[in-house]
C-alpha positions in Angstrom: 75.8 138.4 76.4 74.0 141.8 76.0 74.1 144.2 79.2 70.6 145.1 80.4 70.8 148.9 80.4 70.2 151.1 83.5 69.0 154.8 83.4 69.9 156.7 86.1 67.9 160.1 87.4 69.7 162.7 88.6 70.4 166.7 88.8 73.2 166.0 90.4 76.5 165.2 88.1 78.2 163.6 91.2 75.7 160.9 92.0 75.1 160.1 88.0 79.0 159.4 88.2 78.9 157.8 91.3 76.4 155.4 90.1 78.1 154.9 86.9 81.2 153.9 87.8 79.7 151.3 90.4 77.4 149.7 88.1 79.0 150.2 84.6 81.1 146.9 85.0 78.1 144.8 85.1 75.6 147.1 83.1 74.9 149.5 80.7 74.2 152.5 82.2 72.9 155.8 80.5 71.6 159.2 82.4 69.3 161.9 82.8 69.5 165.4 84.6 65.7 165.4 85.4 62.4 163.6 84.8 61.5 164.8 81.3 64.6 164.0 79.7 64.3 160.8 81.5 61.4 160.3 79.6 63.0 161.2 76.2 65.7 157.9 77.2 63.1 155.7 77.8 61.5 156.2 74.0 65.1 155.9 72.6 66.7 152.5 74.7 65.4 149.5 76.1 66.1 150.3 79.5 66.0 147.4 82.3 65.7 149.6 85.2 65.3 153.2 86.2 67.2 154.6 89.6 66.6 158.5 90.0 66.4 160.9 93.0 63.1 162.4 94.5 64.1 165.7 94.9 64.3 167.5 91.0 63.4 170.6 89.6 60.3 169.9 87.2 59.2 166.3 87.2 60.4 165.2 90.1 61.3 161.4 91.0 57.8 160.8 92.4 56.3 161.9 89.2 58.6 160.1 86.9 57.8 156.9 88.6 54.0 157.5 88.4 54.5 158.0 84.4 56.6 154.7 83.9 54.2 152.8 85.8 50.8 154.0 84.3 52.5 153.9 80.7 51.5 150.4 79.3 54.9 150.1 77.5 57.4 151.1 80.0 55.0 149.6 83.6 57.0 146.6 83.8 60.1 148.3 84.3 61.4 148.2 88.2 62.2 152.2 89.7 64.4 152.6 92.6 64.3 155.7 94.5 66.7 157.9 96.2 66.0 160.6 98.6 67.7 162.7 101.5 64.6 161.8 103.4 64.1 159.1 105.6 60.5 159.9 107.0 58.6 157.1 106.7 55.5 159.3 104.6 57.9 159.7 102.0 58.9 156.2 101.7 54.7 155.2 101.6 54.6 158.1 99.0 57.2 156.4 96.9 55.5 153.0 97.4 52.1 154.7 96.4 53.6 155.8 93.1 54.8 152.4 92.1 58.1 152.6 93.2 60.0 149.0 93.7 62.5 149.6 96.1 63.3 152.9 98.6 67.0 153.7 99.3 68.0 156.2 101.9 70.8 159.3 101.0 74.0 158.8 101.7 73.7 155.0 101.1 75.6 152.4 101.1 77.1 151.6 97.0 77.8 148.0 98.3 73.8 148.3 99.7 72.7 149.9 96.6 74.2 147.3 94.1 72.9 144.3 95.5 69.3 146.1 95.4 69.8 146.7 91.9 71.2 142.8 90.9 68.2 141.8 93.9 65.8 143.8 91.9 66.5 142.1 88.1 67.2 138.9 89.2 63.5 138.8 90.6 62.2 140.7 87.0 64.1 137.6 85.9 62.4 135.2 87.7 58.8 136.6 86.7 60.2 136.7 82.6 60.5 132.7 83.4 57.3 132.6 85.0 55.6 133.9 81.9 57.7 132.5 79.2 56.9 129.1 80.7 53.0 130.0 81.8 53.0 128.6 85.1 50.0 128.2 86.8 50.1 129.4 90.5 46.7 129.4 92.0 47.9 131.7 95.3 49.1 134.6 93.3 47.1 137.1 91.7 47.9 138.3 87.8 50.4 140.5 87.5 50.5 143.5 84.7 53.3 141.8 83.3 51.3 137.9 83.0 48.4 139.8 82.1 50.2 141.5 78.7 51.9 138.3 78.1 48.3 136.6 78.2 46.3 139.5 76.1 49.5 139.3 73.6 49.3 135.2 73.3 45.3 135.5 73.0 45.8 138.0 70.1 48.3 135.3 67.9 46.0 132.1 69.2 42.7 134.9 67.8 44.9 135.3 64.3 47.5 132.6 64.2 46.5 131.3 60.7 46.9 134.6 59.3 50.0 134.9 57.6 50.2 138.7 57.9 50.5 137.9 61.7 53.4 140.0 62.8 54.7 142.9 65.1 53.2 145.8 63.0 49.8 144.0 63.4 50.2 143.2 67.2 51.0 146.9 68.0 47.6 147.7 66.2 45.9 145.3 68.1 47.5 146.5 71.7 47.2 149.7 70.7 51.0 150.3 70.9 53.6 151.9 68.6 55.9 148.8 67.0 59.5 150.2 69.0 56.8 150.3 72.4 55.7 146.7 71.9 58.9 145.5 70.4 61.0 146.9 73.5 58.1 145.6 75.6 58.5 141.8 74.6 62.3 141.9 74.8 62.4 143.2 78.0 59.8 141.0 79.6 61.1 137.7 77.4 64.0 136.2 75.4 62.0 136.6 72.7 61.6 138.7 69.7 57.9 138.9 68.8 58.8 137.0 66.1 59.8 134.4 67.6 56.8 134.7 69.9 54.5 134.0 67.4 56.6 131.3 65.7 56.2 129.5 69.0 52.6 129.6 68.9 52.2 128.5 65.3 53.9 125.7 65.7 52.5 124.7 69.6 49.4 124.8 67.1 50.7 122.8 64.7 51.5 119.8 67.1 48.1 120.1 68.8 46.7 119.5 65.6 48.9 116.7 64.4 47.9 115.2 67.3 44.6 114.6 66.7 45.7 112.9 63.4 42.3 114.7 62.0 44.5 116.7 59.3 46.6 116.7 56.3 49.8 118.1 56.5 48.9 121.3 54.2 45.7 121.8 55.9 47.9 122.1 59.2 50.4 124.5 57.5 47.7 126.4 56.6 45.6 126.4 60.1 48.8 127.5 61.7 49.6 130.3 59.8 52.4 129.5 57.0 52.3 130.5 53.5 53.2 126.7 52.1 53.8 123.4 53.4 57.6 124.2 52.9 57.8 126.9 54.8 56.4 125.1 57.4 58.5 121.9 57.2 61.3 124.2 57.8 60.2 125.8 60.4 59.0 123.0 62.3 62.9 121.2 61.5 64.6 124.1 63.0 62.3 123.6 66.2 62.3 120.1 66.6 65.1 118.8 64.4 62.8 117.0 62.4 60.1 117.3 59.8 56.6 117.2 60.8 55.4 114.1 59.2 58.1 112.2 60.9 57.2 113.9 64.1 53.6 112.4 63.7 55.0 109.1 62.9 57.1 109.0 66.1 54.0 110.2 68.4 51.7 107.1 67.0 
């Protein structure tokens, strides 16, 4: 299984070395000396979490956290802030900037690692929630759910267009292809192609159940170039042809 990537940001090399030693057995660890360098790393790698010191020259940890949480393609990334200041005001400031966890220096390595694992597990639960599209009337709509909902709306609106692909989606979401791909892969276990394919086949099964259309019509309405392409995708997903699926539904 591919390791998740954690970006460690600190202007003290000893701290970076400590965190790398602590996490590298379970995670892929990359590092940056300051906020500006961290942003460049975020553009290059699909980062699952950022652990950042607060007090750094130039862009500090608060500003880096704020940048991450304000940037659509990065806002899903959890941020742990490290600081030597224990005052309540500083903790409140960290939360104001959108930090997910606030850890005081000097910190217990075991405690920090437990926070990392717990935060990522919570993120996985959010991902599962989004993928399964469970409805919870007691919970407000999260930024992640809003993003996935918007993505699904665009796919469903243009589902019958065979040209619906990553570039098409990126254009309509006002994101670069690379940023969209990274965000989707971080929020879900699927690629953009797999999400589109999933929605196409969902549309196809809905149409089959209505028993109003021929298979070639369903293929076109679901965005497939041909009935053979539709049948191949359907078999790969359900282990049977659309015709057999339709007969078994009767």
